N, C-alpha and C positions, 0 to 999 in steps of 0.2 A: 767668844767662840770663833769669830773670824780671825782674830789674832792668833789663836791656837792653831787654826788650820794653816795660816800663812807660815807659821814657824815649823811645820812638819816638813822634814827633808830639806831645810835650808832654802826656802822658796825666795826667789829674787823678785822684789816688788816691781822693779823696772820692767822685768820680763812680762809680768802680769799686765802692766799698763800698755806695753808695746803690742800685746795681743788684743788690746781694746776690750778686755773683759772688765766688768764692774766687780767690785769687791764681793757683792752678793753672788754674782755668777761664778766667780772664782772659788768662793767657799763651797758652792753647790757642786762644782766640778771636783774639788778635792774630796768632798764627802762621798761622791759617786766612786772615785778611785779607791777610797778606803773600803767601801762596800764591795767593790770588785775583788780586792785582795782577800777580804774575809770569806768570799764565796768561791775563790779560785779553784780549790780542790773539788768542790761539788760541781762546778761548771765543767771541769775537766772530766769528771766521772760521767756526767750525763750528756755533755755537748748540747745543751739547750740554750735558747736565747738568754743572754745575761739579764735582760729586763725582768725576767720571771723570778730572779733571786735578788733580794735586797736584805743583807745582813748588817747588823750593827752590834756594838758592844754596850752592855748595860753599865759599864764603869771601867775604871782602870784595872788592868790585870795585875794580879799579885806577882811579887818578885820570884817567889819560890815555885817550883814545879812539883806535881804530885798526882796521884790517882784520884779520880772522882767518877761519879756516875752521871749519865744523862738518861734518865729513865731506868727501869728495873734491869735491863739486859745489856746496856752499853757502858763499858768501862773505858774511860778516857785517861790519857796522861798528858799533863802540861800545866799551863797556868789558867786559873779561873779568876773571876772577879772576887769571889769569896775566898779569903785566905785561910782555908781549912783543909787543904789537900793532904792526902795520906801518902806515905812512902811505899806502901805495898798494895797490890791489887786484892783487897779483901771485900767480903760481902757487906761489911758495915760502912762502906764508903758514903760520903756525902753525896746526895742526889741534887744536881743543879737544874733538873728539868723544870721545876715549878718557878724558877727565876726567869724563864723565857717569857717574853712579852710579844704579842702579835698586835700591831697597831698600824693602820693606814698603809697596808701592803708591806710592812717591814717586819722582819723577825729579829728582835733584839735578844742577843745571847749573852750568857755570862762567861763566854770563852771565845777564842778565835778558832773557828772550825778548821781553817787551813793549817794552822799551827798544830792542832791536835792530830789531824790526819797525817801530816808529815812526821810527827813524833812517832806514830805507830809504824808507818811504812819504813822509816829509817831506823827503827829500834832504838829510839832515844830514851827509853825507860830503863830503870835500874836493873830489872831482871835479866836483861840482855847483856849486861856488862860484867865481864869476868873479873874476879878479885885478883890481887897480886899473887896470892897463893895458887889460884887456879891457873894463872898464866905460867907460873913457875913449874907446876906439875905437868902442864901441857907440853912445855919445852922438854922436860925430862923424859916424858913418854916418847916423844918423837926421836930423841937421841938414842934410846935403847930399843926402839921399835924394830930396826933392821935385824936385831939379834933375838927376837922373840918369834914364837910360832903362832899360827892362827888361833889355836885353842886359848892360849894365854891372852892374846889381844881381845878376844871375845869376852873373857872373864873381866878384864879391865873395863871394857866398854859397858858391860852389864852393871858393874859396880857404879860407874859414873851415872848411869841412868836409873839407879835403884829407886829414887824418890820421885820419879817423873809424874806419878799419879797424884801427888800432893800439890802440884803446881796449878794454881787457879787461873793464871793468866800467862800467855794467851789461852784461849779456850780450846780444849781438845775435843774431837780430833781435827776440827777445822775451825779457824777463827775468822769470822766475817764482820768484825767490828767496823771496819771502814765502810763496807757496804751498808751495814745497819745504820750508821750515823748519816751517811749521804741520803738514804731513803727517808729517815726521820726528818731531816732538814727539808727535803722536798715536800713531804706531807705538810709540814708547818708553813712552807711557802705557799702551797695551794690554799691553805686556810687564810693566811694573811692577805693574799691577793683576792680571795673570795672568787676563785675560778675553778672550773671543772677539771681541767687537764692541762698538762704542759707537754709541748712537743720536744723531742730530742732525737739524736742520732743513735739508732740501735747499736748495741755493743759489738755485734759480729756481722760479717758480710752476709747478704742475702737473707737476713732475718734468722740465722741459725740461733738456736736457744742456748748455745754454749760452745766451748772449744775444747778439744782433746789434743794433747801434745805429748808424744812419747819421746823420751831421751834415753840414751845408753852411754854410761860413763865407763870407759875402758881402762881398767886399773892395772892389769897384769899382762904378761906375754900370752898366757893361756887365754885370757879374755880377748886379746887382739886376734888370736888365731880362730876364735869362735865367731867373729863378727859376720863372716859370710853366711854361716849357718843361721845366725840370729836374723839376718836380713831375709833369709828364706822363710823363717817362721812368721815374721812381720808381714811379708808379702802375701803369705797364704791367707791372711785375714784382712788384706787391703789396708794395712797400716804402714806408713812411712815414718822414719824416726831420724833423730840426730845422734851421731856418734861423737862423743867428746874424747879426744885422744890426748895423752900426756906427751908433750913434745920432747922432754929430756929425761934421761936416766932410767926410767921404769922399763922401757922396751924400745926397740927400733920401730920407727914409723915409716914403712916403705911407701914410696910415691904410688906404687901400684895399688896399695890398700886405699889410699885417698881417692884415686881415680875410680876404683871399684865402687866405693861408697857413693860418690857423686854420680857415677855412670848408671847406677841402679835407681836413681831418684831419691836417695837418702841425703843426709846433710852431714858435713864435717864441722865440728866445733872444737875449741881449745879447752882442755881441762888443766888449769893451773900451769905451772912450769915443770916442776919435777915431783909434785905430789908428796912433799915432805911435811906438809902441815904448817909451814912457817912463813907463808907468803906475807902475812900482815904483822909479823913480829917486830920489825924494825923499819922505820920510814925510809931511811937511805937505802937499805937492802931491797925494800919493796920497789922503790923507783928503778933500781937496776933490773930487777926481775920483770917489772912492768914493761920496760923497753924491749926486753927479749920476747915477752908474750906478744907485744904489738907486732914484732917482726914475724913471729910464727903465724899470727892472724893473717898477715899478708901472704906469707909463703904457702900456707895451707888453703888459701882462698876461703877463709872462714869469716863469719860475721858475728859469731857468738862465743861466749866464754862461760865457764863455770869453775869456781875455785875448788880445791881439794877439800873434801869433808865438809863442804858448805861453810868454811870459814869466810868471814867477810868484814869489811870496814868501808861502808859506802862513802865516808868522808874522803877517802883516798882515790875514789874511782876516776877522778879527773885525769889521772895519769894514763888511763886506758884509751885505746883507739877503736875498740870494737863497737859494734852497733848496739848489741844487747847483752845482758847478763842474766844468768839463771842460777844464782847462788843464794838467793834470799828465801828461806823456808817460810811457809805460812805460819806454822807453829813448830817449834824446835825442841820440844820436851825430851826427845830421845837423842838429840844431836850433841856432840861435844861442846858446841857453842850454843847456849840457850837463847831464847827470845822468839822472834817471829814477826813478820810484817803485817799480820792481822788483815790481810786482804786476799781475795781470789781473782783480782784483776791486774793486768799489767799497769805499770806506772813509770814515770820518768824520774831518774836520778840525774839531774842536769841533762846532758845530751844523750845519756845511755838509757835505753828502755829496759826496765826490769821485768822479767818473766818469772814470777815466783814459783817455787816448788810447792804445790798445794796438796800433794798426797804423801804418804809415808814411803820412804825408800824401801826397796826390796830387801836390802841387807838388814835394816831395822826390823822389818816385818818377820823375816826368817830367823834371825839370830839374836835379837834383843827381846822381841815379844814372843818368839817361838811359835809363830802362827804359820800354818801351811794351808791357808785358804785365802780367798779373795773377799771375805766378808767385810773386813775393815776398809779395803779399797772401795767396795760397793757403797758402804755407808758414807765415805768421804765424797764419792762422786755424786750421790744424791744431795748432799748438803751444798756442794759447789754448783751443781746444776740448778738448785733452788734459787741461787743468786745469779744465774746465767753467767757463770764465771769460767775461768781457765782451769781445766783439769790437766795438770801436768804430772808426769811420772818420771822417776829415775829407776831404771831396771838395768843392772850391770850384766854384761855378757859373762863376766867372771863368776857370777853366783847362780846363773840359770843353766850352767852346763850340765850339772848333775840332774838325774831324772826327776826327783821329787820337786825340786824348785822349778824345773822346766814345766812340769805338769801344772803347777800353780800359774805360771805365766801364760800358758796356753788357755787356761780358764779365763784369765784376765782379757786376753785377746778376743776370745769368744764373746765375753760380756760386752766389750767395747764395740765389736762388730754388730751385736744385737742393738746396742744403744744407738748406733748410727742409723740403723734401719728404722727404729721406733721414733726417734726424736729429730733426725736430720742434724744432729750435732756436727759441727765443723771439725774434721780431723785435719790438723795442719802441722807443717814443719815450723820450727822456731822462727826461721827467717821470714816465713809467710805471715806469722803473727806480728812480727816486728814491722813488716811493710804495711800491714793493714792498720795497726794501732797508730803508727806515725801519720798515716793518711787521715784516719778518723780524728786525731787530735787537732788537725788543721781544718776540719769541716765545720760549717756553721749551718744553723737552721734559720731561714729567712722567709718573710711573708711572700705568699704567692696568691694574690687575690684574696679569696676568703679562706684559704688554707695555708699550708707551709710546705717548704721543700728543702732538701739537703743540698748544700752548695759546697763545692771544693773538688780538688783532684781526687779521683777514685770514687766520687759520689754515686756513680752508676751501680756500684756494688752495695751502697748503703741503703738502709731502710729507715724511713721516717716512722718513729714510734711515738706513743703518747703515754704519759704517766698520769694516773688518777687515783683517787681513794675509793675504796669499797669497804664499808664498815670500819673505817679508820685505818685500813691497811692499804699500802701502796700496791697497785697492780699496773701491769703494762698492757697496752693494746698495740698490736701489729696488724697490718693489712692482711685480710684473709686468714686471720688466726684469732682464736679466742683469747680473752685477757689472761695473762699469766702473772702470777704473783712473783 
């Protein structure tokens, strides 16, 4: 066993001796480091003391990846110890939950939780990968798109989304697999440690139960010219939003417009380069465009980005210089690029913070689902708030100019205003969420006499919370607030 640990990562024995560690001590250190890696995503989610989480593997992981279950409601994708994974997310998947062992404070799992969570967040599962034919058809569509009218484009989009209700994974209308997995693993850790509760840094500043973020993607000249009116609507309900502008080809972006947006307390973001749907088609061309996008981020004093039509390839994000991205949908059944990140919380893709799109876009609601009410949005908000998550919207100025759509948007603004009054949810601009989540990711929970305290820059806004189980379910306790599931 010690030999195996020494061989991990090409360990230098002389370095071990120079540090004056015994072989047994070194083996213990390496085992602790391995446990830290296995629990990394759960630790990042909760920001709790790492000593409360001790995960191990029950065996060697299989070479192949596939779908499997962890309990009746959590579908995972990745490698597990048992080599019986499936290629599709089906109801008959193998359940690995009973292979979990709790012993002496340790949770031994048949999979690497960090690997599974990263696979979901980064859409590494087959459903999210377009076939060669789909990529070819997508390129053909964008070549002829400038010569088509809106009615024809909507017919094509509806045809593409025709079978969306048959897709079992990710879960519609909101997928919270990452949160469900993290919560389940925390419950198991409580049992393994035989403790009553675990302290952690609450998800949002000042103990807010969730976060609401409004964004407006400006796609046409008509939409650009409606931005001032849309700001008036938002302001009348106490909502500030981010406006994502297309820097090239679609329309001219006057400096006065950017100054107006910022001057009124709204935010400017970059939307793609020219909105032609081909940002990620070719690596070399992408790098050329990324350099231009980075220049516009600087010129427009923007911190955030969103790709056109929510096309994305997180493996290429290293070329970007912006602070946060808003291109990953939670569940993308209706979008041209299928998939979904299966989480309602922000997360890091290397140095970039991802702020996922967690509700249905207005265009999809109005023109694909043919709905002119906020019922779906309200249902999604309830699910997201049930996980204390980020409720993020995309509403285009281009599509709420006409009366019927604007009326629906006004209903949404009224609903969000009431939600803020009832729940004290945090309504924030994207750059504010980015600032908070980066600060929270560096905070720690440390002993303070007989209790605990949050330590780190910005901790004056943080709230110390506790996670515990009630009737087998994880609930949260916050100061001066009743426990919340």
